[in-house]
C-alpha positions as CSV (number, residue, x, y, z in Angstrom):
1,M,4.0,11.1,-14.3
2,I,3.9,14.6,-12.2
3,T,4.6,18.3,-13.6
4,N,6.8,20.1,-12.7
5,P,6.5,21.5,-8.6
6,K,4.4,24.3,-8.8
7,V,3.9,27.3,-6.0
8,S,1.3,27.0,-3.4
9,N,0.3,29.9,-0.8
10,N,3.3,31.0,-1.4
11,R,5.2,28.0,-0.3
12,T,7.1,25.7,-3.5
13,M,5.6,21.8,-3.8
14,S,9.2,21.2,-4.1
15,H,9.2,17.4,-3.1
16,R,7.7,14.3,-5.1
17,W,7.3,11.9,-3.7
18,K,6.0,8.1,-3.8
19,A,3.6,5.8,-1.7
20,F,3.1,2.0,-2.7
21,L,1.7,-1.0,-2.0
22,K,3.6,-3.7,-3.4
23,I,3.7,-7.7,-2.2
24,E,6.9,-9.1,-0.7
25,D,9.5,-10.6,-3.2
26,D,6.6,-10.5,-5.8
27,K,6.6,-8.0,-9.1
28,Y,3.5,-9.6,-10.1
29,D,0.9,-7.2,-10.2
30,R,-2.1,-10.3,-10.4
31,I,-0.7,-11.4,-6.7
32,L,-1.9,-8.5,-5.7
33,R,-5.1,-9.1,-7.3
34,K,-5.7,-12.6,-5.5
35,Y,-5.5,-11.4,-1.8
36,V,-6.4,-6.8,-2.1
37,D,-9.4,-5.7,-2.6
38,H,-7.8,-2.0,-2.2
39,V,-6.1,0.1,-0.6
40,D,-6.7,4.1,0.7
41,F,-4.4,7.0,0.9
42,E,-5.8,9.7,2.6
43,L,-3.8,13.1,2.1
44,H,-3.4,16.3,4.3
45,S,-5.4,17.9,4.6
46,T,-3.7,20.9,2.8
47,Y,-4.3,19.2,-0.5
48,A,-7.1,20.2,-3.1
49,G,-10.1,17.9,-3.6
50,N,-10.9,14.8,-2.5
51,K,-8.9,13.8,1.2
52,I,-9.0,9.7,0.5
53,I,-7.6,8.3,-3.0
54,T,-9.0,4.8,-3.7
55,K,-6.7,3.0,-6.3
56,N,-8.5,-0.9,-6.7
57,I,-6.6,-2.3,-8.5
58,P,-2.7,-2.6,-9.0
59,P,-0.6,-0.9,-8.7
60,F,-1.5,0.6,-5.3
61,E,0.0,3.2,-5.8
62,I,0.1,7.2,-5.4
63,E,2.6,9.7,-6.4
64,R,2.7,14.1,-5.3
65,T,4.2,16.6,-5.2
66,A,4.7,18.0,-1.5
67,W,6.3,21.6,0.5
68,G,6.7,19.9,4.5
69,Y,6.0,16.5,6.0
70,F,3.4,15.0,7.0
71,N,1.4,11.7,8.3
72,L,0.1,9.9,5.8
73,P,-2.6,6.7,6.5
74,I,-3.2,3.9,4.3
75,K,-5.8,1.7,5.1
76,I,-5.8,-1.4,3.3
77,Y,-9.0,-3.8,2.2
78,F,-8.5,-8.0,1.9
79,K,-10.6,-10.0,-0.4
80,D,-12.4,-12.7,1.6
81,L,-9.1,-15.2,0.9
82,I,-7.6,-13.1,3.9
83,D,-8.1,-14.0,7.8
84,S,-8.8,-9.8,8.1
85,E,-10.1,-6.9,9.1
86,P,-8.6,-3.8,7.4
87,I,-5.3,-2.9,8.2
88,V,-4.8,1.1,9.1
89,I,-0.5,2.0,8.2
90,D,0.6,5.3,9.4
91,H,3.5,6.6,6.8
92,M,5.6,10.0,7.7
93,L,6.6,11.0,4.5
94,C,10.0,12.1,5.0
95,F,12.2,14.6,2.9
96,D,15.5,14.3,4.4
97,N,18.6,13.0,2.6
98,N,17.2,12.6,-0.3
99,G,14.0,11.0,1.4
100,I,14.3,8.3,3.5
101,T,13.1,4.6,1.9
102,N,10.3,3.6,5.2
103,N,9.4,0.5,4.5
104,K,7.0,-1.9,6.4
105,I,6.0,-5.3,6.7
106,I,2.5,-6.7,7.7
107,K,2.1,-10.0,7.2
108,V,-1.5,-11.8,6.9
109,K,-3.0,-15.4,7.8
110,L,-4.9,-16.7,5.1
111,K,-8.9,-17.7,6.3
112,K,-8.4,-22.1,7.4
113,E,-9.9,-22.9,4.1
114,Q,-7.0,-21.3,2.2
115,T,-4.2,-23.3,3.9
116,T,-4.7,-26.9,2.7
117,M,-4.6,-27.8,-0.9
118,K,-4.6,-31.6,-2.6
119,V,-1.4,-33.0,-4.4
120,N,-1.4,-37.0,-5.4
121,K,-5.4,-36.8,-4.4
122,K,-4.3,-35.6,-0.7
123,E,-4.9,-32.6,1.6
124,V,-1.3,-30.9,2.1
125,V,-1.6,-28.0,4.8
126,R,0.1,-24.8,3.6
127,K,3.8,-23.8,5.0
128,D,3.4,-20.8,3.4
129,N,-0.1,-19.5,3.9
130,I,1.0,-15.9,5.1
131,P,2.1,-13.0,2.5
132,A,3.9,-10.5,3.5
133,F,3.3,-6.8,1.8
134,R,5.3,-4.3,1.8
135,I,4.4,-0.7,2.2
């Protein structure tokens, strides 16, 4: 829970925001646990304390207050099931029109050995082997 906005350096922290990573079309954190190792959210230099907030378990989200716009880099680290290096998404916080929701969808491939499964003792290539994440 975020407390009421406070005055800092003669500026009012008047905007509440939340940034998060979710798996598309799925509300369960267990799916994210399977694919995502951790997520780093890099705060603007005007925030006190640690500038990089690491979330190691779902929900992969942060909530803060702010007085202005800034770019929020979000770095996603995947578990071994995903065939990808960490991905950085630059998300610009926007407070116009009550805060515009800005979804970005990334798709990653599972490692080759994860794309087959056994059905009735036969190996079948999974057609749906690309999980999609929404930021």
